[in-house]
C-alpha positions as CSV (number, residue, x, y, z in Angstrom):
1,M,66.7,33.3,-64.5
2,R,65.7,36.7,-63.2
3,N,68.5,38.2,-65.5
4,V,67.1,36.2,-68.3
5,R,63.9,37.4,-67.7
6,D,64.7,41.0,-67.4
7,A,66.8,40.9,-70.7
8,W,63.9,39.8,-72.6
9,V,61.6,42.4,-71.0
10,T,64.1,45.1,-71.8
11,G,64.4,43.6,-75.3
12,L,60.7,43.7,-76.0
13,Q,60.3,47.2,-74.6
14,A,62.9,48.2,-77.2
15,C,61.3,46.4,-79.8
16,A,58.1,48.0,-79.3
17,S,59.4,51.4,-78.9
18,A,61.0,51.0,-82.5
19,F,57.5,50.1,-83.8
20,Q,55.7,52.9,-82.1
21,F,58.4,55.5,-83.2
22,L,58.6,54.5,-87.1
23,T,55.0,53.0,-87.8
24,R,51.5,53.4,-87.0
25,I,51.0,49.9,-86.4
26,P,49.3,50.0,-83.2
27,V,51.4,48.5,-80.2
28,N,49.2,49.5,-77.4
29,V,51.9,49.4,-74.7
30,Q,53.1,51.7,-72.1
31,L,56.8,52.2,-72.1
32,P,59.1,54.0,-69.7
33,Y,60.5,56.5,-72.4
34,S,64.0,57.6,-71.7
35,D,67.2,58.0,-74.0
36,D,68.1,54.5,-73.0
37,L,65.3,52.9,-74.4
38,F,65.5,55.1,-77.5
39,R,69.2,54.1,-78.0
40,R,68.2,50.3,-77.4
41,S,65.3,50.5,-79.7
42,T,67.3,51.1,-82.8
43,V,68.7,47.8,-82.7
44,Y,65.4,46.5,-84.0
45,Y,64.8,48.9,-86.7
46,P,65.2,45.9,-89.4
47,I,62.7,43.8,-87.6
48,V,60.2,46.9,-88.1
49,G,61.4,46.9,-91.7
50,L,60.8,43.3,-91.9
51,V,57.2,43.6,-90.7
52,I,56.5,46.5,-92.9
53,G,57.7,44.7,-96.0
54,M,55.7,41.4,-94.9
55,L,52.6,43.5,-94.4
56,L,53.3,45.3,-98.0
57,A,54.1,41.9,-99.7
58,V,50.9,40.3,-98.4
59,T,48.7,43.3,-99.6
60,G,50.5,43.1,-102.9
61,W,49.7,39.5,-103.2
62,L,46.2,39.7,-102.5
63,L,45.6,42.7,-104.5
64,G,47.3,41.1,-107.6
65,L,44.6,38.3,-107.2
66,A,41.6,40.7,-107.4
67,I,42.9,43.6,-109.6
68,P,45.4,44.5,-112.5
69,A,48.9,45.5,-111.8
70,A,48.8,48.9,-112.1
71,P,46.1,49.7,-109.4
72,A,47.2,47.1,-107.1
73,S,50.8,48.8,-107.3
74,V,49.3,52.3,-106.5
75,L,47.4,50.8,-103.5
76,V,50.6,49.0,-102.2
77,L,52.1,52.3,-102.4
78,G,49.4,53.9,-100.5
79,A,49.7,51.1,-97.8
80,W,53.4,51.9,-97.8
81,V,52.9,55.6,-96.8
82,A,50.2,54.8,-94.4
83,V,52.0,52.2,-92.6
84,T,54.7,54.6,-91.7
85,G,52.5,57.7,-91.3
86,A,54.4,59.3,-94.1
87,L,57.2,60.0,-91.4
88,H,59.9,59.2,-93.8
89,L,58.4,61.1,-96.6
90,D,57.9,64.2,-94.7
91,G,61.8,64.0,-93.6
92,L,62.5,63.4,-97.4
93,M,60.6,66.7,-98.2
94,D,61.9,68.9,-95.6
95,T,65.5,67.9,-96.5
96,A,65.0,68.6,-100.1
97,D,63.8,72.1,-99.2
98,G,66.9,72.4,-97.0
99,L,69.4,71.1,-99.2
100,L,68.5,72.2,-102.4
101,S,67.9,75.8,-101.1
102,H,71.8,76.2,-101.3
103,R,71.6,78.9,-98.3
104,P,74.1,78.8,-95.6
105,R,74.3,75.8,-93.1
106,E,72.1,77.8,-90.5
107,R,69.6,78.7,-92.9
108,M,69.2,75.2,-94.0
109,L,68.6,73.8,-90.7
110,E,65.9,76.5,-90.0
111,I,64.2,75.7,-93.5
112,M,64.2,72.1,-92.5
113,K,62.7,72.9,-89.2
114,D,59.7,74.8,-90.7
115,S,56.5,72.6,-90.9
116,R,55.4,74.2,-94.2
117,V,56.6,72.5,-97.4
118,G,58.5,74.1,-100.2
119,A,58.5,73.8,-104.0
120,M,61.6,71.4,-103.9
121,G,60.1,69.4,-101.1
122,V,56.8,68.8,-103.2
123,V,58.8,67.9,-106.2
124,A,61.2,65.4,-104.4
125,G,58.0,63.7,-102.7
126,V,56.4,63.4,-106.0
127,L,59.2,62.1,-108.1
128,L,60.0,59.7,-105.1
129,L,56.4,58.5,-105.0
130,M,56.4,58.1,-108.9
131,M,59.6,56.4,-109.0
132,K,58.5,53.9,-106.3
133,G,54.9,53.3,-108.1
134,S,56.7,52.6,-111.4
135,L,59.0,50.2,-109.7
136,L,56.4,48.5,-107.9
137,L,54.5,48.0,-111.2
138,S,57.8,46.6,-112.9
139,L,58.0,44.0,-110.0
140,V,54.4,43.1,-109.5
141,T,54.3,40.6,-112.7
142,D,57.5,38.7,-111.1
143,K,55.6,37.5,-107.9
144,D,58.9,35.9,-106.3
145,G,60.9,38.9,-107.1
146,F,58.3,41.2,-106.2
147,L,57.7,39.8,-102.9
148,A,61.2,39.0,-101.8
149,F,62.8,42.6,-102.7
150,L,59.7,44.5,-101.4
151,V,60.0,42.9,-98.0
152,V,64.1,43.2,-98.2
153,A,64.0,47.0,-99.0
154,P,62.4,48.3,-95.6
155,I,64.8,46.2,-93.7
156,W,68.2,47.5,-95.5
157,S,67.1,51.2,-95.5
158,R,66.1,51.1,-91.8
159,W,69.5,49.2,-91.0
160,F,71.5,52.0,-92.6
161,A,69.3,54.6,-90.6
162,V,71.2,52.9,-87.5
163,W,74.6,53.4,-89.0
164,A,73.9,56.9,-89.8
165,I,72.8,57.9,-86.6
166,A,75.6,56.2,-85.2
167,G,78.3,57.3,-87.6
168,W,77.6,61.2,-87.9
169,P,76.9,63.7,-85.3
170,Y,73.6,65.2,-84.9
171,A,73.5,68.8,-86.6
172,R,71.2,70.8,-84.5
173,E,72.0,72.1,-80.9
174,G,69.7,71.6,-78.1
175,A,66.5,69.2,-78.2
176,G,65.2,68.0,-81.1
177,L,63.6,64.7,-82.4
178,G,66.7,63.0,-84.0
179,S,68.9,64.1,-80.7
180,L,67.1,61.5,-78.8
181,F,69.4,58.9,-80.5
182,A,72.8,60.7,-79.9
183,S,73.7,58.0,-77.7
184,V,73.5,55.2,-80.1
185,T,76.9,53.7,-80.9
186,R,78.4,51.3,-83.4
187,S,77.4,48.5,-80.7
188,E,73.8,49.0,-81.7
189,A,74.6,49.2,-85.2
190,S,76.6,46.1,-85.2
191,R,73.4,44.2,-83.8
192,A,71.1,46.0,-86.0
193,T,73.2,44.5,-88.8
194,A,72.9,41.0,-87.4
195,W,69.2,41.3,-87.6
196,A,68.9,42.7,-90.9
197,F,71.3,39.9,-92.3
198,A,69.3,37.1,-90.5
199,A,66.1,38.4,-91.7
200,S,67.2,39.1,-95.1
201,V,68.3,35.5,-95.5
202,V,65.1,34.1,-94.1
203,V,62.9,36.2,-96.5
204,F,64.9,34.9,-99.6
205,M,64.9,31.4,-98.4
206,A,61.1,31.5,-97.8
207,L,60.6,32.5,-101.2
208,R,62.4,29.3,-102.4
209,F,65.8,30.7,-103.1
210,P,68.5,28.1,-102.2
211,L,70.7,28.9,-99.1
212,W,73.6,30.2,-101.4
213,E,71.5,32.5,-103.3
214,A,70.0,34.0,-100.4
215,I,73.2,34.6,-98.6
216,A,74.6,36.0,-102.1
217,Y,71.8,38.5,-102.5
218,T,71.6,39.5,-99.0
219,A,75.5,40.5,-99.3
220,G,74.6,42.2,-102.7
221,V,71.9,44.3,-101.2
222,S,74.1,45.2,-98.0
223,F,76.7,46.3,-99.8
224,M,74.7,48.2,-102.4
225,T,72.9,50.0,-99.4
226,G,75.9,50.8,-97.5
227,L,77.9,52.2,-100.3
228,L,75.1,54.4,-101.6
229,G,74.0,55.3,-98.1
230,Y,77.6,56.2,-97.2
231,G,77.6,58.6,-100.1
232,L,74.2,60.2,-99.3
233,A,74.7,60.3,-95.8
234,R,78.6,61.9,-96.1
235,G,77.2,64.6,-98.5
236,M,74.2,65.5,-96.5
237,A,76.5,65.7,-93.4
238,R,78.8,67.9,-95.3
239,K,76.2,70.5,-95.9
240,L,74.9,70.5,-92.6
241,G,77.4,69.8,-90.2
242,G,76.0,66.5,-89.3
243,L,72.7,64.6,-89.9
244,T,69.2,65.3,-88.3
245,G,65.6,63.3,-88.0
246,D,64.9,64.5,-91.3
247,T,67.7,63.3,-93.0
248,Y,67.1,59.7,-91.5
249,G,64.0,59.8,-93.0
250,A,65.2,61.0,-96.4
251,L,67.9,58.1,-96.3
252,I,65.3,55.5,-95.7
253,E,63.1,56.6,-98.5
254,L,65.9,57.1,-100.9
255,L,67.5,53.6,-100.1
256,E,64.4,51.7,-100.5
257,C,63.7,53.1,-103.8
258,A,67.2,52.1,-104.6
259,V,66.7,48.8,-103.7
260,L,63.8,48.1,-106.0
261,L,65.6,50.0,-108.5
262,A,68.4,47.7,-108.5
263,A,65.8,44.5,-108.6
264,V,64.3,45.9,-111.5
265,A,67.6,46.4,-113.3
266,A,68.6,43.0,-112.4
267,A,65.2,41.5,-113.5
268,S,65.3,43.5,-117.0
269,R,68.8,41.9,-117.5
């Protein structure tokens, strides 16, 4: 009985750590931070994505009752950035500054570590926000599709981030934010997969998709996210000699956008 209780406490601590690290959602608990806790927290990244998606979906639904689709979409996008503290967006901009500088590997890593944002980072950030805003506007008129894919996108983007952490070496030598996850293995990634698949099926079924459709949509989104994420992560790692905390954030942002784009493309057909 004590072992079961300890396992629950350990799991709750890891889940709380994931929320504290990835979001600005107030989780006011003191945690015994360690490399092991950070490693275990990655299992719950899809759950963090689920909660983010649910918050955004509810926000979008309520705003849609009061104001037109365009301003509602902009406000949802603002909430999306705010709930993560722009953590992933900052990673995208730093990654763009480094990779698009076309400098040697060491110089790219230096540029990405610089707290100042360059021209390429600004362009990448603006374009991504414009794309996300336009996709939200396209989906907001289809309530079921909007709600389902808005919830699912944060789940699967964070799922792939766990596989990226486990699958590629950390590019920087010494300490760094991303180095906290150096011990993450495919065991954590596999458990994150189970959470992501279950959460995604439940989301689709909650929005009145039959079970077989929920499974089919989930399988399709997971395949697309995994394939695109692998291509992006492999390209980044080839240039940098591995991945960094910034590239994890960039992958999350790009894959969220890709899931919404796929939903809009499917709806248009």
